[in-house]
N, C-alpha and C positions, 0 to 999 in steps of 0.2 A: 545345570545353569541354562536359562532361557537362551534361545538362538540369538535374539536381538542383542543380549549382553555380550555374547561372544563376538558378534559382528562389530559392536561398538569398540571393543577392546583391541581390535586388530586392524582397524582401518583409519588411514590418514587421508584427508582430502586437501589438495592444494588448488587454489583458484587464482589463475593468472589475471591480474587486473591493473597492470602498470602502464598500459599503452596510452598514447596521446589521443587516438581516434580522430585524426585530422579530417577524414572524409565526412564527419558529422558537421563540420563547419560551425563549431561551437567553442565558446570560451570555457565551457564546462567539460570536465573529463567524460568520455563516452559512457563509462559504466555508471555515471551518476544520473543519466537521463532516465526518466521513469517510464515503465511499462506495467500495465495492470495494477497501478497504484503503489508500486515499489520501484526503487532504483533497480537497474539491470542486475547489478552485483548483489543486491539484497535478495532478489529472486533466486539467484544461483546458490547463495548461502542457505536459504530456506530449503532448497532441494537437498543440499548436502546434509542438513540437520535431520532429514528423514532417515539417513543411513548411518550416521555417526554422531558423536557428541561434540559440543562446541570446542572443547580443549584439543580435539584432533582435527580441527579445520583451521587452515592458514591461508591468508590472502596476501598475494604478492602485490604491493602497491608501488607506485612510481609517480606518475603525473598527478598532481593535486593529492598527494599521499595523505596529508593530514585531514583533508576533507573526507576522503574515502574512508579512512580509518575511523573518523568521528561518526559517520553514518552507521558503520558496522559494529562499533565497540559495544553497544547495548546487547548484541547477540552473543557476546562472549567468545568470539573467535580470536585467533592470534594473527600476527602480521610479520612480514619481513619485506624489505624494500629493494627494488631494483632501480638504482639511481641512473644507470646507463642502459639504454635499450639495445641489448645485444642478442636478442632472440629468446625463444621459449626455453631452450636448454639452459641458457645463462640465467633466466628468471628463476627456474627451479633450483639451480645451484645456490642462489642467494639464501636459501633456507637450509642448506646442507647441515650447518652447525646445529640448528635446532631440531632437524628431522631425522638425521642419519641413524640415531640410536633407537628410533621407534620401530617396533616389529610389525610384521603382517604385510598388508597391502597398501599401496599408495595410488590414489586416483587423481588425475589431473583434469581440472575443469577450467572454463573460461568465463570471465566476468561479463562477457557480452553475448552469452548464449543462454538466455533465461527460460527457454522452452523445454529444456531437458526435464523429463518427468521422473518421479520417484520410481515408477515401475521400470523404466529403462535403466536407471542406476542399479537397482536390485538385480536386473537381468545381467548387467555387466559383471557384477560381483559373482553371481552364480556361474556364469560362463567361465570366468577366470578360475574359480575354484575347481570346477569340473574338469577343465582342460589340462590343468597342471602346467600351463604355459607361464613363462616369465613375464610376458606382457600380453594384454588383450586390448584391442583397438576397436572402438565403435566405428562402424562403416555404414554406408547406405548406397543405394543404387540411384543414379541420376541419368535421365535421358540425355542431358547436356552437362557433362562433367567438367566443362572448360574452367580452368583456373584452379582446380583441385588436384591434390596429390592422388595418384592412382594406386590401388592396392593390387600388387602382383602376388598371386598365390602359387605355392608349389604343388606337387602331385598329391601330397597328403592333406591339402586344404589349409595349410598354415601360411603365414605371410612370408613370402620370399623377399619382398622389398616394398618400400613405399617410394614411388617415383614422382617427383614434382613435375608440373606441367612443362617447364622449360627444358628439363632434362629427359623427357620421355621420348621414346622412339615413335614413329608413325603407328606401329602396331600397339604399343602401350597406350597411345592416345585414344584408342578405340575402347579401352576398358571403361566400364560404366560404374564400377565400384570405387568409391572415393573415401579418403581419410577424413574423419571428422576432427581429428586432433585431440580427441578425448581418450585417455589411456587409463588402464589399470595395470600397475606394475607390482611384481614381487619386490617389496621395498629394499631388503638387503642387497639383492642383485642390482637394482637400480643404482644405489649409492656406491656399490663396488665398481661399477663400470661408467658412471656418468662423466668422470674425468676424461674419458676417451672421446667425447664429442669434440669435433674440430670445427674449423671455419672454412673448409674447402667448398665454398659456394659463392655465387656472384655477390651476395650481400655481405659476405664476411661475418656471418652471425652463427651462433650456436643453436642448431635446430634439434628439438626433441625427437623429431622423426628419425634422426640418425641412431637413436637407441635401439631400434628394431634390428638394424643390420649389426650393430655392436653386440647385442645379445645373441644373435644367431652365430656370429663368429666365435663366441664363447661357448657354443654348444647348446644354447637354450632355444626354446620355441616361442613363437609369437603367433597369436591367433586373433580371430575377429568375432565381434558381435554385430551382425548385420541387422539394422532396424528398418522396419518397413515404412515408417513415416519420416521423410527427410526434413519436414518442418521442425521437428524436435531439435535438430542440429543447426538450425538457422542462427547465424551470427548477425549482429546489428552493426552496420557500417554507415547508415545514412538515415535521414529523417523519414524517408519512405519506408525503409525496413523497420524503423521504430514503430510506425503506425501499423504496419502489418502484424508485428509481434504483439502489440498492445491489443489489437482486435482478437487475435487467437487466445491470448490469456483471458480476456474478458468473456469470450465464448465459453471457455473451460469453466470459468467461475459461475456463469449463469446455469450451465448444464449441471454443475455440482449441486447448486442450490435447488434447482427444480427436481433433481433426483432425490433430494433429501426431504421434499414435501413442501416446497415454496412455490406459489403461483407467481409467474412473471409474465405480465401482459406485454406482448411485443418485445421479447428479450433482446432482439437485435438493436433496440433503441436505448437500452439502459446502460449505465456505467457503474460497475460494482468492483471496488478494490479487493485485492487478494485477502486482506486481513478481516474483512467484514464477515460477521456471523448473523444468520437470520433463522428464526425458529419456524417450526412447521405451521402450515395453514396461514401464513402471512401472505398477503397479496401485495405485489409491487406493480404499480402502474407504468405506463409508457414514459420514457424519457426521464425516469428517476435516476438520481446519482446518489449512491451510498459510498462514502469515502472514508479513508483513514481506518481507524480502529473501531468503527461503529459496530455496535451489537444491537440486534432487534429481536424481540421476543416472539412468542407464538401468537397467532390470531390477530396480528396487526394489519393495518391498511396504510400503505404509503402511496398517496395519490400522485397522479401524473405531474411530471416536471418538478417534483420536490427534490431538494438537495439536503442530505443529512451527512454531517461531517463529525467524526470523532465523538460520537454521542452514544448514550446508553438508553435504549428504548425498551420499556418493560412490555409484558404481555398485554394484548387487547388495546393497544394505543392506536388512535386514528389520526393520521397526518394527512390532511386534505390537500388537493392539488396546489401547486405553485407556492409551497411553503419552504422556508429555509431554516434548518436547525444546525447550530454549530456548538460543539463542546458543551453539550447540555445533557441533563438527566431528566427523563420523562417517565413518570411512574404509571402503574397499571390503570387502564381505562381512561386516560386523559385524551382530550380532543384538541387538535391543533389545526388552525387554518379554516378555509383556504387563504392564501396570500398572507400568511403570518411569517414573522421573522424573529427567530430566537438567536440573537447574535453570538453570545458567548457566556459560558459559565452560569447557565440558568438551571434551576431545579423546579420542575413542575410536578406537584404531588398528585396522588391518585385521584382520578375523577375530575380534575380541573379542566376548564375550557378556555382556550385562547382562540379568538375569532379572527375575522378577516381584517387585514391591515393593522394588526397589533404587533408591536415590536417590544421584545424583552432584551435586557442586557444586565447580566449579573443580578438576576432577580429570582427570588423563591416565591412561587405561587402555591398557596396552601391547598390542602385537599378540598375538592369541590368548589374552589373559588372560580370566578368567571371574569374574563375581560373580553368582551365579544366584538367590539368594533373600534377601530381608529384610535388606538391608545399607544402611548409610549411609557413603559415602566422600566426605569434604569436604576441600578443600585438600590433595589427596594426589596422589602419583605411584605408579602400580602397574606393575611391570615386565612384560615380555613373558612370556606363558605362566604367569603366576602364577594361583593359585586363592584366591579370597576366600570363606571359608565363610559359611553362613547365619547371620544375626544379628550379623555383624561390624560394628563402628562405629569411625570415627576421631573421637576427642575433640579437635576442632580449635579449640575456643573456651574460654578460661578465665575468661570474664566481662569481660575487658578487650581481649584481642587474639586474632587468629587465628594458629595455628601449623600447620606442614606435617608431613605423614607421608609417608615414602618407603619403598616396598616394592620390593625388588629383583626381578630376573628369575627365573622358575622357583621362586618361593617359594610355600609352602602355609600359609595362615592358617586355623586350625581354626574351627569354628562358635562363635558367641557370644564371640568375642574382642573385647577393647576395647583399641584402640591409642591411647595418650594422647600427643598431640603436644606438643612436637616430638619425633619419634622416627624411627629408621631401622632397617629390617629388611633384612639383607643378602641377596645372591643365594642361591637354593636353600636358604634357611633354612626351618625348620618352626616354627610356633607352635601349641602344644597348644590344643585346644578349651577354651573357658571362661577363657582367660588374660586378665589385665590387664597389658598391656605398657607399662612406663613408662621402660625403658632400651633403648638400642640393642641389636640382636641381630646378632651377627657372621654372615657368610656361612657356610652349611652347618651352622649351629648349630640345636639344638632348644631352644626357649624354653618354660618353664612359668611362668605367672604366676598361680598359684592355690594355695590352702591344701590340705593333705592331707585326704582324706576320712576322716571318723570315723563309724562305725556304732555306735549304742547299742541293743543287743539288747533287744527287748521294750518299748522306750520308746513306740512308737506305740500299743500295746495299753493301756498305762497312761493315755495321754491320752484314749483313747476311753472308758475306764471312769470317768473323772472326770465 
């Protein structure tokens, strides 16, 4: 049986995400604030999904529980609620009825520590298995450990105690190794002894840190995994820390893409969400934003200051600077922009061209079709190899409802034409410049929708003389 399957079948992950987060000064639960394009707690769940299956991941919710659970439900994880905030030990016990029968190991993570990497989680599991300890704690060294629980080791290098700042002696306060609060437990031993956690502390809460002493009293060992990068363990408690963690996650993402064969010009200026995928030999210009579930193929060019959201971009697409693409599909070899806006639910077929100051909304532009200047195409279908002249608009809204415009293949629509929906223009038809089209145009027809020109000789001179 593959090692990965063995790991999945013996590991439970519990993510504590019930807190208020009052220091965020927000009406929104702390774990719902976004970093790197995902909520904090989503980032933690995605890390957990690297080491176990969704059915073995459980999130403890409390504050704004329904909203948190709604965000995470698509990931397939389980939930239990902590309706009263009585500490980390109490939070874990809220899931005892669901979890106590599960064998193997149990890892405790936090919904506000989104920087923890898959590599560190795997190292924690390996250390726990190799040591044979009942509990393994992730620790790190800090030059200024103020505020953190200190790790006191015995002669064998195991944990003798975790001492909180307020309870530490002057000698213990000099210790630089601190407790991250991230644990791996032998699950049966944890559930056997978790009821022994008490509230003998100034806050009167049930602290999970007490499990180390409890397990030692029962004759079991607790050991450490010391990580070299303290930033991985950083919790978010303020908007300042939110910004710091967001920057770190985005630096990781750009590094990942560049190592996979993507060119990013001035990577410190771009914003790329965690779920974004980019193919090899694509070039991303400065100040680009790639957001949501966007996927970009190979050999593309995304020009400076462009924003692409929840869109699917095929190979060889060129998106020129200052363009915006939202929830759209762009097929191979299409050209977009500069200064184009694809608002929502558009489909641009292979080789089509959308030029500067052209806006699309719920529009399908056929293969090889062109709209190069100053146009608005909404709720429309444009046939293959048609040409939409500068200044053309589809009048798709009458004040009450939206209607559709259909333009056939190989059709030429002259500049400054107004297409009043619902209307259909047949294949290979021509629409004269400046026309207002309110009736269907047959295939191969030439449509004029404008009044005859009248010249009044000398009239301009009379106006000036007035």
